N, C-alpha and C positions, 0 to 999 in steps of 0.2 A: 387497471393494476400496476400499478406504480412501476416502472423504471428502476434496478436495484443503483444501475451508474449513469455516469455521462461522461463524455470525452471529447474532450475542446484540445485545441491548437490554438499555441501563442500566436499574436504576431508577426515575435518572428521564428516560423514555421520551424523551430527550432527546439522547438519543447510543446511537451500533450502537459492536461490533466490529466486524470482519470480519478473523476470522483466518483465514491463509493456512499450510499445513504442506503438506512432501512436497514430489514433484513437480505445477508450476503449468501445467496447458494450455490452450492455448486455452477450448474447450467451459467447464472450470473454473468460469474467469474470467469469461466469459460468461453463466454463470448467477447467480456471485455477483456481478457489476454485477446484475445482474433484480432480483435480492431485496434492493439497495439500494438501487434506485432509484424501488421498491416500495415501502419504508415508509413512515407517517405525516409528512403537508409537517411535525408540528411533534417533529419528529428533525433537530436543526439541525447535527452536527455528529459525525464518519465517523470509528474509527481503524484505519487498517489494518496488520494485526499481524504481520508476513511473517515475526519474526527465527525460524521452525522449515521457513522454505520452503528446498528441501535446489538445486532445480531449477524455474526460469520459462521457460516458452520466450518467444523473440522478440514472437510476437503474442499470448499473456497480458499483453506488460506495457505493451502499449500498448492493450489492453481493460483491466487498472485506470488508464492513465496519465488515458483520454476519462472515463472513471467519476470521478476530482480533478475535469477540469474539470468535467465537469459538475454536478458537484457545487454544487462556486463557484459555480457560473454561473447555475445551477434555485434552488437552496434560501437561495444568499450561505452557508453557511456553514460552517465550520473541518472542516478534516483534518486530520491524523497521520500519519506515517507511525512504525510499533517496526520498527528490523529489526537482528538485529548485525552488528559488523562482518567475517561469509562471504557473509551476504546482502547487502552494500551494492550490488555490483559487479554484483550480478542484475538486482537494481531500476533502477541506476544507467545514465550512460549507455554503450556498450560503450568507444568511446574518452577518452582524456581526455582534457577539455570545456580549451582555453587562456583565462581571464578576465582581460583587464588585461596579459598578456607573464606569466603565472601558469601553470601548466598545474596545474585542483586533481583531486589523485586519493582516495578513501577510503583515509584510516589504520589498519593496523591493528597497534598497540604494544599489544593484547593488557590495555590500559589498565580500558581499556570493552565492559560485556557487552553492551550494548544502545546503539543510537545513535537519539534520539526525533527528527524533522523536524517541523515547526510552517509552514501554509501558510496570513499568517491575508491 
């Protein structure tokens, strides 16, 4: 059975990348989060690469959101998320969110092979 995630630490040892792929379930996301939170404290930046995710359960999405919050709160670090236009809908809200009277929905014009969101 193929793993749904890989965790690598960059050469600088201050950045880690969590690569998610395939079908990600709650158990997979929970295991990945545990590995991330167990990284040495000098690792301040984490990148979640979800470009190859085909399916993401609601529970797994909730676990990943908790990782982003815990990482920022506990490490005061940087989190970036890489997602293809096909996986943006898996990571975001299930319904378009209205903000200041404008409905926000991901665009899928085919011009951008990957989107990066940085939470500073």
